[in-house]
C-alpha positions in Angstrom: 0.0 0.0 0.0 1.3 3.5 -0.9 1.3 6.2 1.7 -1.2 9.0 1.2 1.2 11.6 -0.3 2.6 9.2 -2.8 -0.9 8.0 -3.7 -2.1 11.6 -4.3 1.0 12.6 -6.2 1.1 9.5 -8.5 -2.6 9.0 -9.3 -3.1 9.2 -13.1 -5.9 8.7 -15.5 -5.3 5.2 -17.0 -6.6 4.4 -20.5 -4.9 0.9 -21.0 -5.7 -2.1 -18.9 -5.0 -5.7 -18.4 -8.0 -8.0 -18.9 -7.8 -9.7 -15.6 -10.5 -8.5 -13.2 -10.1 -7.5 -9.6 -11.2 -10.2 -7.1 -14.3 -9.6 -5.0 -12.0 -9.2 -2.0 -10.0 -6.5 -3.8 -13.2 -4.7 -4.9 -14.6 -4.8 -1.3 -11.4 -3.4 0.1 -11.5 -0.4 -2.3 -15.2 0.2 -1.6 -14.6 0.0 2.1 -12.2 3.0 1.7 -14.4 4.8 -0.7 -17.5 4.6 1.4 -15.8 6.4 4.3 -16.1 9.6 2.2 -17.6 12.5 4.1 -21.1 13.8 3.3 -23.2 16.6 4.7 -25.1 15.5 7.8 -23.8 12.0 7.0 -26.7 11.5 4.5 -24.4 9.5 2.1 -26.5 10.5 -0.9 -25.0 8.2 -3.4 -25.6 4.9 -5.3 -22.7 3.1 -6.9 -23.1 0.4 -9.6 -20.0 -1.7 -10.4 -20.3 -3.3 -13.8 -18.1 -6.2 -15.0 -18.1 -9.2 -17.4 -20.8 -9.8 -19.9 -22.9 -6.9 -18.5 -20.1 -4.5 -19.2 -19.9 -5.7 -22.8 -23.6 -5.3 -23.3 -23.6 -1.8 -21.8 -20.5 -0.9 -23.9 -22.4 -1.8 -27.1 -25.3 0.4 -26.2 -23.1 3.3 -25.3 -21.1 3.0 -28.5 -24.3 3.2 -30.4 -25.3 6.4 -28.6 -21.9 7.9 -29.4 -22.3 7.1 -33.1 -25.9 8.2 -33.4 -25.5 11.4 -31.4 -28.4 10.4 -29.2 -27.0 12.0 -26.1 -29.0 13.6 -23.3 -27.0 13.9 -20.0 -28.7 14.6 -16.7 -26.3 17.5 -16.2 -24.9 19.9 -18.7 -21.1 20.0 -19.1 -20.2 22.5 -21.8 -16.5 22.7 -22.4 -17.1 25.7 -24.7 -18.0 27.7 -21.6 -14.3 27.6 -20.4 -12.5 30.8 -21.3 -9.3 32.5 -20.3 -6.8 30.5 -18.2 -9.4 27.6 -17.9 -9.6 27.2 -21.7 -5.8 27.4 -21.9 -5.4 24.6 -19.4 -8.1 22.5 -21.2 -6.4 22.9 -24.6 -3.0 22.1 -23.2 -4.5 18.9 -21.6 -6.0 17.7 -24.8 -2.7 18.4 -26.7 -0.7 16.4 -24.2 -3.1 13.6 -24.4 -3.2 13.4 -28.2 0.5 13.7 -28.4 1.0 10.9 -26.0 -1.2 8.6 -28.1 0.2 9.8 -31.4 -3.0 11.4 -32.7 -2.3 14.4 -35.0 -4.4 17.6 -34.7 -5.7 17.2 -38.2 -6.6 13.5 -37.7 -10.4 14.0 -37.0 -11.1 10.4 -37.5 -8.4 9.4 -35.1 -9.8 11.8 -32.5 -13.3 10.5 -32.9 -12.2 6.9 -32.6 -10.2 7.8 -29.5 -13.2 9.5 -27.9 -15.3 6.5 -28.7 -13.0 4.4 -26.5 -14.7 6.0 -23.6 -17.7 3.8 -24.4 -15.5 0.7 -24.6 -14.1 1.5 -21.1 -10.6 1.6 -22.6 -10.5 -2.2 -22.3 -10.9 -2.1 -18.5 -12.5 -5.1 -16.8 -14.7 -2.9 -14.6 -16.6 0.3 -14.6 -18.2 2.2 -11.8 -21.3 4.5 -12.2 -21.9 7.1 -9.5 -25.5 8.2 -9.1 -27.2 10.7 -6.7 -30.8 11.2 -5.8 -32.4 14.3 -7.4 -32.5 16.6 -4.3 -33.0 20.4 -4.4 -30.4 22.1 -6.6 -28.0 19.1 -6.5 -24.9 21.1 -5.8 -24.1 19.8 -2.3 -25.2 16.3 -3.2 -22.9 16.3 -6.2 -20.1 17.5 -3.9 -20.6 14.5 -1.7 -20.5 12.1 -4.6 -17.3 13.8 -5.9 -15.6 13.1 -2.6 -16.7 9.5 -2.8 -15.4 9.2 -6.3 -12.1 10.7 -5.2 -11.8 8.2 -2.4 -12.5 5.4 -4.8 -9.7 6.5 -7.2 -7.1 7.1 -4.5 -7.8 3.7 -2.9 -7.3 2.0 -6.3 -4.0 3.9 -6.8 -2.8 3.0 -3.3 -3.4 -0.7 -4.0 -1.6 -0.7 -7.4 -4.7 -0.5 -9.5 -5.8 2.3 -11.9 -8.8 4.3 -13.0 -10.0 7.1 -15.2 -13.0 9.3 -14.4 -15.1 9.8 -17.5 -17.6 12.6 -18.0 -18.2 11.0 -21.4 -20.0 8.1 -19.7 -22.8 10.3 -18.4 -24.1 11.3 -21.9 -26.6 8.4 -22.2 -28.0 8.2 -18.6 -31.3 6.7 -19.7 -29.4 3.8 -21.3 -27.4 3.2 -18.2 -30.3 3.4 -15.9 -32.3 1.0 -18.0 -29.5 -1.5 -18.3 -28.6 -1.4 -14.6 -32.2 -1.1 -13.4 -31.7 2.3 -11.6 -34.7 4.4 -10.7 -35.3 7.5 -12.7 -34.9 9.8 -9.7 -31.2 8.8 -9.5 -29.1 11.1 -11.7 -25.9 9.9 -13.3 -23.0 12.1 -12.1 -19.9 10.2 -13.3 -18.6 7.0 -14.9 -15.2 5.5 -14.2 -13.3 2.7 -15.8 -10.9 0.8 -13.6 -8.7 -2.3 -13.3 -5.0 -3.3 -13.5 -3.0 -0.9 -15.6 -0.9 -2.4 -18.4 2.8 -2.3 -17.2 3.7 -0.3 -20.4 0.7 2.0 -20.2 1.0 5.2 -22.2 -0.1 7.1 -19.0 3.4 6.6 -17.7 5.0 8.5 -20.6 3.3 11.9 -20.0 2.2 14.2 -17.1 -0.8 16.4 -16.9 0.7 19.4 -15.0 -1.1 21.3 -12.2 -1.2 25.1 -12.0 1.3 26.6 -9.5 -0.1 27.0 -6.0 0.2 30.8 -6.4 -2.5 30.8 -9.2 -5.1 28.8 -7.3 -4.6 29.3 -3.6 -4.9 32.6 -1.6 -3.6 32.9 2.0 -5.1 35.4 4.5 -3.7 36.3 7.8 
């Protein structure tokens, strides 16, 4: 097990996995850590579905179809075009680093589309987690609680030698996911995440997504 600082500093978004699944004991250990996440008034307003095996393949086929037909209707709007200024700069730099790492040229629109579609194939991971929240008031604080749960989940995976990638792209067909997993309509899909055992030679090891310097994002008062 990694110590916390090493875990936090080395966590990366993994997009290449070995096919071997985690054991039930390994999954339970990760979930035990994740479910200790804080939540307002300890309401624990979340529902997590872990999908593996044949069910993951069936869901993947339906999500790929949604990507190709453009039949996308997420529960929450995430518009990357709304980012401007330094936020847009960071976003564009992130995409450039990602495409460069995987050898996808800027003018290769087909390659970029194919790479984006890999989201719906879970990047070959043996597992996916879907994080839902009940539709309560304006959703902001409930979503914050689910975010802390998802962070715990990712850090626990990293600490144990596993890997994950959080995917906004997996929320674009929430009705498909709810129907396939038998989730009530009043639970909104916040995040999807592929996870498993990283390939030893994963491309994620060859590049780093930088963080803004502390001076740009933290203000001290005294």
